[in-house]
N, C-alpha and C positions, 0 to 999 in steps of 0.2 A: 253892920252886914245884914242884910235882909235876904231869907230863904224865900225863893219864889215857890209858892205852893200850887203845883199842878193839879193837886188832887181837889183843892177848893175850887180853882177857876174852872176846871172840867165840869164840876158839879153845877156851878153858875151857868156855864154855857148850856149844858143838858137841860137845866130847868127852864131856861130862856126858850130853848127850842121846843120843849114840851108845850109851853104856853102857846107858841105860834101853831103847833100842830093841832092842839086842842081848838084853837080859833078856826083853822082851816076846816076841820071836820065840822064844827058848829055851822059853818057857812054851807055846808053840803059837799065839800071836797073830798078827795080820796086820800087816804093815808099814803104818804111817800114810801115807796117800795125800794129797798136796797137789796141787791144779790150778790152773793160772794161764791167764787169758784175756788175751791181748795183741793189741790193735787197733792198726794202722798200723805205721810204721816209725820212731817216735821213737827216737833214739840213746840216750838215757839210760834209757829204758824197756827197751830191748834189753838194755843192760848189767845193769840191776836184776834182770830176769827170769832172765838167764843165771846171775847170782850166785845166785839162789834155787834154781834147778835143780841147780847144782853142790853147794850146801849140802845138798840132799836126798840126792844120791848119796853125799856124805860121811858122813852121818848114818845112812843106811839107809832112808830114806823112798822111796815109790814117788811119782814125779812126772808130771804130764801137762801139756803145753802146747797150748793151743788158739789158733791165730793166724787173724786176719781182716785184710783189707785196710782202709785208712782210710774208704773209702767203703762200709763195711757198714752196713746199715740198723739203726736202734734196735731194730726189732722182732726182728731175727735175734739181736742181743746179749742181749735179754731171753729168747729161745728157749734159747740156749746156757745161760744161768743157770738156767732152770727144769729143763733136763735135769741139770745139775750138782746142783741141789738134790735131785733125786729119784734120783740115782746112789748107791747105798748103799755102793759101793767108795770113793767120794770122802769123806774125812773133812772136809776144809776147801778152800776155793778163794779166790782173789783175782781181782779185775779190776783190772789195771794201770792206774794213772792217770798222765798225763792222758788224756782220751778226746777224740776229734774234736769240734769245736764243735757237730755236729748232734745228738750224743747227749746226754740229759739225765743228768748224772752223779748227781742225787740219786734219780731214777727207777731207775737201774741199781743204786746201792747198796742201795735200799729192797727190791729185788727178791730180793736174796740172803737166804737163810735164815739168820737169826741164829745158829743153831747151827753153821753152817759159814762164818761171818764171821770167819775167823782174822785179817783185817786190822783188825778192830774198828772198823768204820766205820758199821755200821748204828745207825739211832737207838735200837734196843732195848739194844744193847750199851753205847752211850754213856750212855744214861738209867740202865741199871744199874750202870754204873761210877760215876756221879754219886751214887747212892744207897748206894754202898758194898757192892753185891750182886756175886756171883760174875759176871764178864763177861770177854769177850775185850778186852784193853786194846790200843789202837793200837800197833802194832810199835815206832815211834819213841820215843814216851814210855815204853813198857815197857822199851826198851833203856837209856834214860836212868836209869830206877829202878834197873836193874841195875848200871849203872856207879857210881852213888852208893852202893848197897849194898856192892859188892865193894871200893870203896875206904875204906869206913867212914866217909863223910863225914857229919858231924853236920848234921841239917836241923831238928831240934825248935826251936821258938822263933825261927828265923832268918827274915829278910825275903827272899822270893824274888820276883824280878822276871822275869816271862816276857814277852820282846819278840816280838810277833807273835800273832795270834788265829784262825790257821786251824783248821778243825776237825779236821785230821789231826795237828797238833802242838801249837800254842799253847793252845787251848782245853782239851782233855783234859789237857795238862800242868799248867795252872793248878788244875784240879780235884784232880789226884792229890797235888800238893805241899801241899794245905791239908788233906788227909784225916788222920784220927786213926790213923796208922799210921807205920812206917819203910819207906822215906824218906816223909816228910810232916811234919805238925804245923807248917808254916810259915805266916806272914802272907804272903798272896800278892797281888801287884799285876800285873794283865794290861795290858800296853801295846800300842800299835799305831800305826799311821801318823798317826792323829788326836790322839794323846795329846800335850797340851801340856807343855812343859818336860820332854820325855822324857829329855834328859841329866841333869837334877837327880833324877828318879825313879831312873834306872839307878845313879847315884852312890851312892844310898842302899842298894843291895842287898847282902846277905851271899851271895846266889846269884843268878847271872845265867843265864838260859836264853834263848838268842839263836836265834830261828826266823823271822826277817822276811824272808829271801830277798834281802837287799841286801848284796852283798859288802863286807866290811870297814867296815860302818856303826858298829860299836862300837869306838871308839879308847881309847888308854890313859887319857885324861883323864876319860872316862866311867866308869872302874871304881875302886873304893876298894881300899885295901891290904888283902891277904887274902881277897878275894872268891873264890868258886868260880865258874868261868866254863864254861858248857856250850854249845858252838857247834853248832847244827843246820844251818847254813846250807852249801850246796854250789853253787856257781855258776861256770860256765866263763867265764873272762876272757881276752880275747885277749892273748897274749904271744908275740911272734915269736921270742924267745930260746928257747923251748921247742920240742922236737922235733915235738910234736903241734900246736904253734900257739896253744896256750892253757895256762892255769894254773887249777887248781881253788882257789877262794877261799871261805872261810867267811864268816860275818856279823861276825866279830871280826877285828880287826887284830892278828894273833897277836903280831908282834914287839913291839908296844907294850904289849899287855895282859898277855902272859905274866909279865914281870918283877914285876907287881904281884898277880898272881893266887896264891892257895894252891894251887889245883887248876885245870887247864885241859884241855880236849880239843883235839886238833890237826885240822886238815882238810887232806888226808884222814887217814884212821887213827883217827878218834874215833867219834862217834856212828853214822855211816852203816854201818859193820860190824855194829854192835849191832842194827840194824834188822832184818837178815835173820836173825840168831840169835833174836831175839824172835819172829819170824814162825814159825820152826821150833818154838819152844816152845809157841806157840799151837796149832799144827798137832798136837803130841803130846797136848796137853790135849783137843783135839778128838776125836782117835782113842780116848782113854780115856773120852770122855764126862764129864770133869771138871767143866765149867761147866753143860751141860745134860744131865741124866740121860736 
């Protein structure tokens, strides 16, 4: 069993990106500029955005943070997006999710210029990805592909079961794993909360990508010997024995599953760190206009 080290790989990716940015600046180019819009005071969102800004500093990007209270109007958020769309200095930007209930998430995402949609959530980027055209790939799926690639995990001809159908992870992951490329060429089954006999389906998988958001849902008996297990879940679970009063749990019961897996990502220290690295990669592509000329 090999533990896939997201911390190590994300550090490698960031170091490579820094070299590219240093070369870009040496040639007289401008530093890539990533902006983030943060609404409200969600603790997890605060942590994620702080991590993204810190990564920008490490790599040599310029970063901007636009904050608004949770009672901000939808109209004002759309105005901010319009301004960022038209700001020639901003190469890419994100609107950190989740948003307050009174703001329509789909309307916000669709208002973002696809050329600056470095989160890869806009329908145009999702559609281009599905057709195999150049597109910004959602950061978490992008990060997972990079982990599979750097650990040289064989995917061609394998049965990949994706658990969870969210538009951020599950759906794009299922599309990416079946494409004629590496990583890819899998036979993919996309499962979700309504899937019948989900245990049996998961047991048949060579590769399991768990993105359901239910802590320790996948147990040892659900995994066949030698399966590759990618755990996307990250949930705070009350644990009085911990200093912070909680523990971070993935969708996979690690202690049970790890002995049966050939490769497995830990939580924390796995996929989450790659998500930020992938966002940085998309931002550099935006600065270079590699996706949309």
